[in-house]
C-alpha positions in Angstrom: 10.8 13.7 46.4 12.4 14.5 43.3 15.4 16.5 44.7 16.0 13.8 47.3 16.3 10.9 44.4 18.4 13.3 42.6 20.9 13.8 45.6 20.8 10.1 46.3 22.0 9.6 42.8 24.6 11.8 42.6 25.9 10.2 45.6 25.6 6.7 44.5 25.5 5.9 41.3 28.3 6.0 38.3 28.5 8.6 35.9 26.9 6.7 33.2 23.7 6.2 35.3 23.8 10.4 35.5 23.9 10.7 31.8 21.5 8.0 31.1 19.0 9.6 32.9 20.1 13.2 32.6 18.0 14.1 29.6 14.8 12.9 31.3 15.3 13.4 35.3 17.4 16.7 35.6 15.4 19.6 36.4 15.1 22.7 33.8 16.4 20.7 30.8 14.6 22.1 27.5 12.1 19.4 26.2 12.9 18.5 22.6 11.0 20.3 20.0 9.6 18.3 17.4 10.5 20.9 14.7 12.2 18.7 11.7 15.3 19.7 10.2 15.8 18.8 6.2 16.6 15.3 6.8 13.4 15.0 8.1 14.3 13.8 11.6 13.6 15.9 15.0 15.8 16.0 18.2 12.8 14.1 19.6 13.7 11.2 17.5 17.1 11.2 18.4 16.2 11.7 22.2 13.6 8.4 21.5 16.6 6.4 20.6 18.7 7.5 23.3 16.1 6.4 25.6 15.9 2.9 24.0 19.4 2.6 24.6 20.6 2.8 21.1 23.2 5.4 21.7 24.6 4.8 18.5 21.5 5.5 16.5 21.1 8.8 19.0 24.3 10.0 17.9 23.7 9.3 13.7 20.3 11.1 13.9 21.6 13.7 16.0 24.6 14.3 13.8 22.5 14.5 10.7 20.2 17.0 12.5 23.5 19.0 13.5 24.9 19.1 10.5 21.7 20.5 8.6 20.9 22.8 11.5 24.2 23.9 13.9 22.0 25.7 16.0 19.7 23.3 16.9 20.5 23.1 20.7 18.3 20.4 21.5 19.9 17.9 19.3 23.2 19.2 20.6 22.2 17.7 23.9 21.1 14.5 23.0 24.3 13.9 20.6 26.4 15.0 23.7 24.6 12.4 26.2 25.1 9.9 23.3 28.5 10.5 23.0 29.4 10.5 26.5 27.4 7.1 26.8 29.4 5.5 24.5 32.9 7.0 25.9 33.6 9.9 23.8 33.5 12.7 26.7 35.4 15.1 24.9 33.1 15.1 21.8 30.3 15.8 24.4 31.9 18.5 26.2 32.4 20.0 22.6 28.9 20.1 22.1 27.9 21.0 25.7 30.3 24.3 25.3 28.6 25.4 22.2 25.2 24.9 23.7 26.5 27.1 27.0 27.9 29.7 24.4 24.2 30.1 23.1 22.5 29.6 26.4 24.8 30.2 29.4 22.1 30.5 32.0 21.3 26.5 30.9 22.2 25.2 34.7 21.6 21.5 33.7 23.9 21.5 30.7 26.6 23.3 33.3 26.1 20.6 35.5 26.2 17.7 32.8 29.5 19.5 31.3 31.2 19.3 34.4 30.6 15.9 35.4 32.4 15.0 32.1 35.4 17.5 32.8 35.7 16.1 36.0 36.0 12.3 34.7 38.9 13.0 32.5 40.6 15.3 35.2 39.5 19.0 33.9 38.8 19.7 37.7 39.3 23.3 37.2 36.8 23.7 34.6 34.3 21.3 36.3 34.6 23.8 39.2 33.8 27.0 37.2 30.9 25.1 35.5 29.3 23.6 39.0 29.9 26.9 40.9 27.6 28.3 37.6 25.3 26.0 38.0 25.0 26.5 42.1 25.0 30.3 41.3 21.9 29.7 38.9 20.2 26.9 41.1 20.3 25.6 44.5 19.9 22.0 43.6 21.1 19.5 45.8 23.0 17.5 43.2 24.9 20.8 42.3 26.0 21.4 45.7 26.7 17.8 46.7 28.9 17.2 43.5 30.4 21.1 43.9 31.5 19.9 47.3 32.7 16.6 46.3 35.1 18.3 43.5 36.3 20.8 46.0 37.2 18.0 48.2 39.5 16.7 45.3 41.6 20.1 45.3 41.4 20.4 48.8 39.0 23.2 49.3 37.9 21.5 52.4 35.9 24.2 54.6 34.1 25.1 51.4 33.2 21.8 50.8 31.7 21.6 54.2 29.7 24.4 54.2 28.3 23.2 50.9 27.2 20.2 52.7 25.8 22.6 55.2 23.5 24.1 52.7 22.2 20.8 51.7 21.8 20.0 55.2 19.2 22.6 55.7 16.7 20.9 53.8 14.1 19.9 56.6 12.9 17.1 54.4 16.0 15.4 54.0 15.5 11.4 55.5 17.7 10.7 58.2 19.7 7.9 56.3 20.7 10.6 54.1 21.3 13.3 56.3 23.7 10.9 58.3 25.7 10.3 55.3 25.6 14.2 54.5 27.1 14.8 58.4 29.7 12.0 58.0 30.8 13.6 54.9 30.7 17.1 56.1 32.7 16.2 59.2 35.6 14.3 56.6 35.8 17.7 55.0 36.2 19.6 58.6 38.8 16.8 59.6 40.9 17.4 56.8 40.7 21.2 57.0 41.9 20.5 60.6 38.3 22.1 62.2 38.0 19.2 64.7 35.6 21.0 66.8 33.2 21.4 63.5 34.2 18.1 62.8 33.2 16.2 66.0 29.9 18.5 66.3 28.9 17.1 62.8 29.4 13.7 64.0 27.4 14.0 67.0 24.4 15.1 65.1 24.8 12.2 63.0 25.5 9.7 66.1 22.0 11.6 67.5 20.2 10.4 64.6 22.0 7.1 64.6 22.7 6.2 68.0 23.9 2.6 67.5 26.5 3.2 65.0 29.7 2.4 66.8 31.8 3.7 63.8 30.5 7.3 64.8 31.1 6.9 68.5 34.8 5.7 67.7 35.3 8.9 65.3 34.0 11.0 68.2 36.2 9.5 70.9 39.1 10.1 68.5 38.3 13.6 68.3 38.2 14.2 72.0 
């Protein structure tokens, strides 16, 4: 299922992968309109260049559109993606912030800007934007990345609770469920909530009974 695939991507892939596929894979993102600016270009033209891996070309096209029509949010979204793909995270964030000023309930942009903010060390801003995204949509990727960001700042119990929300999905496959339970156990241990950590590990062991590492961790918590 699509939402489970996104959860795996957020866990295993690099930020570059998230950004590369963000335009077409993230839920709720606006499709680029076909309306052309005075330059004769549309956001769709920039998007096509981006999807073909021509990030410089996508940047050039999107910049031309934004220069002619600063309020073209679709072009700004593509421009942000293209800039981030070339390592200009600050420039990408600037355009995402502009989009959010106009459309503060755009949960996809909230998520994407948070990922960039986390990369450049603006963890507090990343948390704020992720919390806003989660408030708008309980997407597994949003919950997972917010939990991971909470872990970075020592908010361990809150991270564990977020992973618990992801685990409520009855359609999670066993491999993903075990991985999440281990992450939740890590958070509980860091919070010194050892009974809860052991409980999470025991659930993981039930699903993966031959996992010796899980057995050792449970034993250490007894």
